[in-house]
N, C-alpha and C positions, 0 to 999 in steps of 0.2 A: 202330925209335925213334923218337919224337915230335920237332921241331925246338922247340928252345925259347928258341934264342938266337940271332935274329937281329935285326945290330947295325941300327938305329931303327925294328922292328917298333913298338913301342910309339907313337913320331912318328908313323908315316904312319896309324896304328887311330887317335891322338889328333885326326888330322886329317880323318877320312873321313865323307863325308856319310852312308853305308852306316850306319855302326855305329852305335847307340842310342846315347848318354853318359848316365851317373846316369838308368838304366832304373828305378828306385823310385819317379821320379816322372812316371812312365808309369804306375805298377801302375791297373787298374781304366780305362784308358783308353786300351787297344794301336787301339779299329776308329778314335778320332783321330788316331793315330799314322801308320797306313795309308788314312786314307781314304775310309774305306769299313764297310760292314758285312759285309764277307767272314769267313767260318771263322779262326779263328787257329790253326796248327798248328805248335809248336817241336819242337826235334831239341837235345836233350843231348850235350855235347861232340860236335859235328857234325865235327871232325878238319880235314882241310882244305876240307869244300864240296859235293866231288861229288855225293855223295848228294841235298841238300837244293835246290841250283842245278839238277838236273837234274827235282825233283820240281815247286820254283817253273816253271818254264819249261811245263812239260806242264798246269798248272795253276792257270792266272791268276785263277781265281775263289777263289780259298784262300789266304789269306796267311800266311808264312812265316817265324819268328823261328831263326839258331843261333843254339846259345850256346857259346859257345869259351872255357877257361879261359886256354890259352895264347899269345901273343900272335903268335910264332913261326907259330903253325897258322892261325889267325885271318889273316895275313897273305896266307897262300897261300889263301883263300877272295876275298881283297878283292882278289887280281891274277886270279879270275874273272871276277868282278863287274864289274872296270873293260872290258873287251877288252867284254862287251855283259848292261850293266847291267838288275837287272828291277824294278818297279817295285812286286813283291808279297812282294819276301824282303829284310830287314832282316839285322843281328848283333848279338850284343852278348860286350861279353870280361867275362867274369863266372867266380866259383866258384859248380857248382850247391848246394854248400852254402846261398846267397843267394834260393835260386830262389822263397821265399814274401815278398820284397822286394816282388817286377817283377811278378808276376802275382795280382789278386783272383779273386772269386771267379766260376767256370762261367767264366773270359774266356778259357781255352783248349778248342777242341775235341778236338787229337788231343796226342799225345808219341811221340817215335819217341827207339829210345835202341841205340845200332851200336858194336858193338863198345869196348863199355866197357872202362875199365880194370878188371881184375880183382880188386886189391887181395887177392894171395892170405894175407894171412898173417890166422889168424882174428878178430886184436884190430883187426884194420880191416874188419868184413862190413859194420859199418853206412853202412859210407864207399859202398859199391859200390852205384850205379844203383839196381838192382831190387831195393835188400833193403827190407825192412819198413818201415826208417826214410823209405828217400824215397820209399814208397808212399805212404808217410801226408800228407806234404807234398803230393806230387802231388794228393792228395782235394780238397785245399780249394781246389787253384782250376781243375779239369780238370772239364768239364761231366756232367751225370748221368751222359746218356750218352754221353758221351765213352771213350775208348780208347788205350789204349796198345800199342805193337809196340817190341820187341824184339828183336837178333838179335847173335849172336857163336856163334864158333868155339870158345867155351872148354868144353865138359863140363863143367867141377866148375861154372865161373860158373853155366852155364844150372840146374843141376841144380839148385843155390839158389838160384835165382831161382823155380823152381817150385815151391820147397820154403816160400818165402817167401810164399807168393799167400794161402791159406789163412788164417794168423793177420793179415797186414791187409786183410783181405773182401774180396779180389781174387777173380778166377771167369778162367780159360781162355774163349775164343772159339773161337781156332784153334790149334793147337801140332804143331810140324813138327821129327824130328831130322836131317834130310837135306832142305833147302830148296829147293838143285836139283833135285828127283828126286821133290817134289812138287806135283803138277803143279797142285792147287786152291791153296796155299801160294805159289808161284812165279808166278802170274800177275800181268801188271804189276810184277813187283820190279825195285827199281832198286839195282845194288852201289853199295858204296861203295867205296872203295880197298881198304880192306883187304881186302873180302868178295873183290874181284876177284884181290888177291893169294892169298889163302887157299884159293879155291876153285878157282883153277890149280893148287896143290898137291895138289888130290885131298883136302880136306879137308872134315868136312862141314860144313853151315851150321845153325844150331840157331835157330829163331824161332817168338816165339807172340806173339799178339794176346789183349789180355786187360784186364776190365770189373768193375768193382763190382758 
């Protein structure tokens, strides 16, 4: 279960220079925020930040933005960064529903969705991050040749996500139903905290890479 109520988390986030406050004012200006013309990649629902922190450390030529709704979870990512800050990694605390207020046309090169909330009730389907409703949002700020990567251990959510692609006008570049036993897809794979936990229990990890 995600941590959501660590006392003082919001205060720490409000004072952190690693968190972009009022991100809607940065829409269309993210390269100015980073001070370079490097590609921008984002993770929506980044959890405690292990995945993005490792990616950013390995790829200093790429700028990364981690988006997380819950203050107490974002706090964990900030604690990692305090030990060894990375110039190419910033955070936003926000609900993904507001994503179009933050990024401009073709401003993002790649989107990562990792172990997203499955929202299991049918009436909540449009809240799922790989839903056709969210894919339509991503289409408005992802570069024309940009891609989206999605990983989960939830087969029902993955099947749902795959089923949304055609109606949303997206197609698969690559797909696997057992990431850690797929040599092509597993090459260079960076694991999240959830991925380490679930795969150690023998659960298969599902992943697709998609484009429009």
